[in-house]
TORPA-4810 file (N, C-alpha, C, O; in nm, 3 decimals):
<nodes>
NODE_1_3.493_2.386_-0.135_3.467_2.494_-0.227_3.340_2.462_-0.306_3.305_2.346_-0.327_M
NODE_2_3.274_2.568_-0.348_3.149_2.552_-0.421_3.144_2.646_-0.541_3.206_2.753_-0.542_F
NODE_3_3.070_2.603_-0.643_3.030_2.691_-0.752_2.877_2.692_-0.750_2.814_2.602_-0.696_V
NODE_4_2.821_2.795_-0.809_2.676_2.810_-0.813_2.627_2.791_-0.956_2.685_2.846_-1.050_S
NODE_5_2.521_2.714_-0.972_2.461_2.694_-1.103_2.323_2.757_-1.102_2.235_2.717_-1.025_V
NODE_6_2.304_2.858_-1.189_2.173_2.922_-1.203_2.084_2.834_-1.289_2.126_2.786_-1.394_K
NODE_7_1.962_2.814_-1.243_1.867_2.735_-1.320_1.761_2.828_-1.376_1.705_2.912_-1.304_L
NODE_8_1.734_2.813_-1.504_1.645_2.905_-1.575_1.533_2.828_-1.646_1.550_2.711_-1.682_L
NODE_9_1.420_2.892_-1.665_1.312_2.837_-1.746_1.270_2.698_-1.705_1.236_2.673_-1.589_G
NODE_10_1.274_2.605_-1.802_1.235_2.467_-1.778_1.322_2.401_-1.671_1.274_2.317_-1.595_L
NODE_11_1.450_2.438_-1.666_1.540_2.383_-1.563_1.484_2.415_-1.424_1.479_2.329_-1.336_Q
NODE_12_1.443_2.539_-1.406_1.388_2.584_-1.278_1.256_2.514_-1.249_1.231_2.472_-1.136_R
NODE_13_1.173_2.500_-1.350_1.043_2.435_-1.332_1.059_2.289_-1.291_0.993_2.244_-1.198_T
NODE_14_1.146_2.216_-1.360_1.162_2.073_-1.332_1.231_2.045_-1.199_1.199_1.947_-1.132_L
NODE_15_1.326_2.130_-1.160_1.399_2.107_-1.035_1.335_2.177_-0.916_1.361_2.143_-0.801_T
NODE_16_1.250_2.276_-0.944_1.188_2.360_-0.841_1.293_2.432_-0.757_1.277_2.451_-0.636_Q
NODE_17_1.402_2.471_-0.824_1.510_2.545_-0.759_1.555_2.658_-0.851_1.552_2.645_-0.973_K
NODE_18_1.597_2.770_-0.792_1.652_2.882_-0.869_1.800_2.863_-0.898_1.851_2.905_-1.002_D
NODE_19_1.868_2.799_-0.805_2.012_2.773_-0.821_2.050_2.660_-0.728_1.981_2.630_-0.630_R
NODE_20_2.162_2.599_-0.761_2.216_2.495_-0.673_2.364_2.520_-0.651_2.432_2.574_-0.738_I
NODE_21_2.411_2.482_-0.538_2.553_2.491_-0.504_2.614_2.354_-0.531_2.562_2.252_-0.485_Q
NODE_22_2.723_2.353_-0.605_2.789_2.228_-0.641_2.928_2.227_-0.580_3.009_2.316_-0.606_V
NODE_23_2.957_2.125_-0.497_3.091_2.116_-0.439_3.191_2.074_-0.547_3.157_1.998_-0.637_P
NODE_24_3.313_2.123_-0.536_3.415_2.086_-0.633_3.552_2.093_-0.570_3.571_2.150_-0.463_F
NODE_25_3.648_2.035_-0.641_3.786_2.037_-0.595_3.874_2.101_-0.702_3.828_2.127_-0.814_S
NODE_26_3.996_2.126_-0.668_4.090_2.190_-0.762_4.096_2.109_-0.891_4.106_1.987_-0.889_K
NODE_27_4.091_2.180_-1.003_4.099_2.114_-1.133_3.965_2.076_-1.192_3.960_2.021_-1.302_G
NODE_28_3.856_2.105_-1.121_3.723_2.074_-1.173_3.690_2.165_-1.291_3.713_2.286_-1.286_T
NODE_29_3.637_2.105_-1.397_3.600_2.179_-1.518_3.448_2.196_-1.525_3.373_2.130_-1.453_R
NODE_30_3.405_2.284_-1.612_3.261_2.303_-1.635_3.197_2.170_-1.674_3.086_2.140_-1.629_V
NODE_31_3.264_2.091_-1.756_3.211_1.961_-1.797_3.183_1.870_-1.678_3.088_1.792_-1.682_A
NODE_32_3.264_1.879_-1.573_3.242_1.799_-1.453_3.114_1.842_-1.382_3.038_1.759_-1.333_D
NODE_33_3.091_1.973_-1.376_2.968_2.024_-1.314_2.848_1.985_-1.399_2.744_1.948_-1.345_V
NODE_34_2.861_1.992_-1.531_2.755_1.950_-1.622_2.718_1.804_-1.596_2.600_1.770_-1.587_F
NODE_35_2.817_1.718_-1.583_2.793_1.576_-1.555_2.724_1.558_-1.420_2.635_1.475_-1.406_A
NODE_36_2.766_1.635_-1.321_2.705_1.630_-1.188_2.557_1.668_-1.195_2.472_1.602_-1.134_Y
NODE_37_2.525_1.774_-1.270_2.387_1.819_-1.284_2.303_1.712_-1.355_2.192_1.681_-1.313_I
NODE_38_2.357_1.655_-1.463_2.284_1.551_-1.537_2.257_1.430_-1.450_2.149_1.370_-1.457_R
NODE_39_2.353_1.394_-1.367_2.335_1.279_-1.278_2.236_1.311_-1.166_2.154_1.226_-1.129_E
NODE_40_2.243_1.431_-1.112_2.157_1.470_-1.000_2.013_1.497_-1.042_1.919_1.477_-0.965_S
NODE_41_1.995_1.543_-1.166_1.863_1.579_-1.217_1.842_1.514_-1.355_1.844_1.584_-1.456_F
NODE_42_1.821_1.382_-1.359_1.808_1.314_-1.488_1.687_1.359_-1.569_1.681_1.334_-1.690_P
NODE_43_1.593_1.424_-1.507_1.474_1.471_-1.578_1.501_1.594_-1.666_1.419_1.628_-1.751_E
NODE_44_1.615_1.658_-1.646_1.647_1.776_-1.726_1.687_1.735_-1.868_1.767_1.644_-1.886_L
NODE_45_1.631_1.802_-1.967_1.666_1.770_-2.106_1.796_1.840_-2.146_1.796_1.928_-2.232_P
NODE_46_1.906_1.800_-2.084_2.037_1.861_-2.108_2.109_1.788_-2.219_2.125_1.666_-2.214_F
NODE_47_2.151_1.861_-2.319_2.236_1.807_-2.424_2.352_1.905_-2.441_2.330_2.024_-2.466_S
NODE_48_2.472_1.857_-2.426_2.590_1.944_-2.432_2.595_2.023_-2.563_2.644_2.135_-2.566_E
NODE_49_2.545_1.964_-2.671_2.549_2.030_-2.802_2.438_2.133_-2.819_2.440_2.211_-2.915_K
NODE_50_2.341_2.135_-2.728_2.228_2.227_-2.741_2.225_2.332_-2.630_2.119_2.385_-2.597_A
NODE_51_2.342_2.361_-2.572_2.350_2.457_-2.463_2.461_2.559_-2.488_2.564_2.528_-2.548_L
NODE_52_2.437_2.677_-2.441_2.541_2.780_-2.435_2.581_2.789_-2.288_2.496_2.805_-2.201_L
NODE_53_2.709_2.780_-2.261_2.759_2.783_-2.123_2.813_2.921_-2.092_2.887_2.980_-2.171_V
NODE_54_2.775_2.974_-1.975_2.835_3.098_-1.927_2.893_3.074_-1.788_2.838_2.999_-1.707_T
NODE_55_3.004_3.139_-1.763_3.066_3.140_-1.631_3.085_3.287_-1.596_3.152_3.362_-1.667_V
NODE_56_3.025_3.327_-1.486_3.029_3.467_-1.443_2.979_3.560_-1.554_3.036_3.666_-1.580_N
NODE_57_2.870_3.517_-1.619_2.801_3.593_-1.724_2.883_3.615_-1.850_2.855_3.706_-1.927_D
NODE_58_2.986_3.531_-1.873_3.065_3.537_-1.996_3.064_3.399_-2.061_3.077_3.298_-1.992_K
NODE_59_3.048_3.396_-2.193_3.046_3.268_-2.265_3.173_3.190_-2.232_3.283_3.245_-2.226_V
NODE_60_3.155_3.060_-2.211_3.265_2.974_-2.171_3.259_2.842_-2.247_3.162_2.812_-2.316_S
NODE_61_3.365_2.765_-2.232_3.368_2.629_-2.286_3.354_2.529_-2.172_3.365_2.565_-2.055_T
NODE_62_3.329_2.407_-2.208_3.316_2.300_-2.109_3.451_2.267_-2.045_3.456_2.204_-1.939_M
NODE_63_3.561_2.308_-2.110_3.694_2.276_-2.059_3.746_2.375_-1.955_3.852_2.351_-1.895_D
NODE_64_3.675_2.483_-1.932_3.722_2.584_-1.838_3.738_2.526_-1.698_3.650_2.454_-1.648_R
NODE_65_3.851_2.557_-1.636_3.877_2.518_-1.497_3.805_2.619_-1.408_3.815_2.740_-1.429_I
NODE_66_3.734_2.568_-1.308_3.655_2.655_-1.221_3.730_2.696_-1.096_3.824_2.629_-1.052_L
NODE_67_3.686_2.809_-1.040_3.739_2.853_-0.911_3.621_2.880_-0.818_3.507_2.895_-0.862_K
NODE_68_3.650_2.885_-0.691_3.545_2.902_-0.590_3.459_3.023_-0.620_3.508_3.129_-0.658_S
NODE_69_3.329_3.005_-0.601_3.228_3.110_-0.618_3.199_3.147_-0.764_3.131_3.246_-0.789_D
NODE_70_3.250_3.069_-0.861_3.209_3.093_-0.999_3.058_3.071_-1.010_3.000_2.991_-0.936_D
NODE_71_2.997_3.141_-1.103_2.852_3.134_-1.126_2.830_3.082_-1.268_2.867_3.148_-1.365_D
NODE_72_2.771_2.964_-1.280_2.756_2.896_-1.409_2.610_2.895_-1.451_2.520_2.881_-1.368_I
NODE_73_2.587_2.911_-1.582_2.453_2.893_-1.640_2.467_2.804_-1.762_2.562_2.817_-1.840_S
NODE_74_2.371_2.714_-1.780_2.361_2.632_-1.898_2.236_2.678_-1.972_2.125_2.640_-1.937_F
NODE_75_2.257_2.760_-2.074_2.146_2.824_-2.144_2.108_2.744_-2.268_2.191_2.722_-2.356_L
NODE_76_1.981_2.700_-2.276_1.939_2.627_-2.396_1.929_2.721_-2.515_1.890_2.837_-2.501_P
NODE_77_1.966_2.670_-2.632_1.951_2.750_-2.754_1.802_2.770_-2.780_1.721_2.680_-2.756_F
NODE_78_1.767_2.886_-2.827_1.629_2.918_-2.859_1.620_2.938_-3.010_1.696_3.016_-3.068_I
NODE_79_1.530_2.868_-3.071_1.514_2.878_-3.215_1.375_2.929_-3.249_1.286_2.931_-3.165_G
NODE_80_1.361_2.969_-3.367_1.230_3.014_-3.413_1.243_3.079_-3.548_1.350_3.083_-3.609_G
NODE_81_1.133_3.127_-3.592_1.144_3.195_-3.720_1.024_3.186_-3.804_1.022_3.240_-3.914_G
</nodes>
């Protein structure tokens, strides 16, 4: 089974990919996919506290259990003012 991770902005630039397919097994959580991405792409400036997580375009937590074909995004917070 696989889930898809959309890569946006700097994530896309650094990995040179639009999305990646991540294999998973029953009981896999978003946090597990996050750890997989951090390990696979150490150059990404990923901080769990500085990201908004979406699963299937809905805000999610890192504890969510995933199912096949879920679509995940790790969106960096944008500040300014």
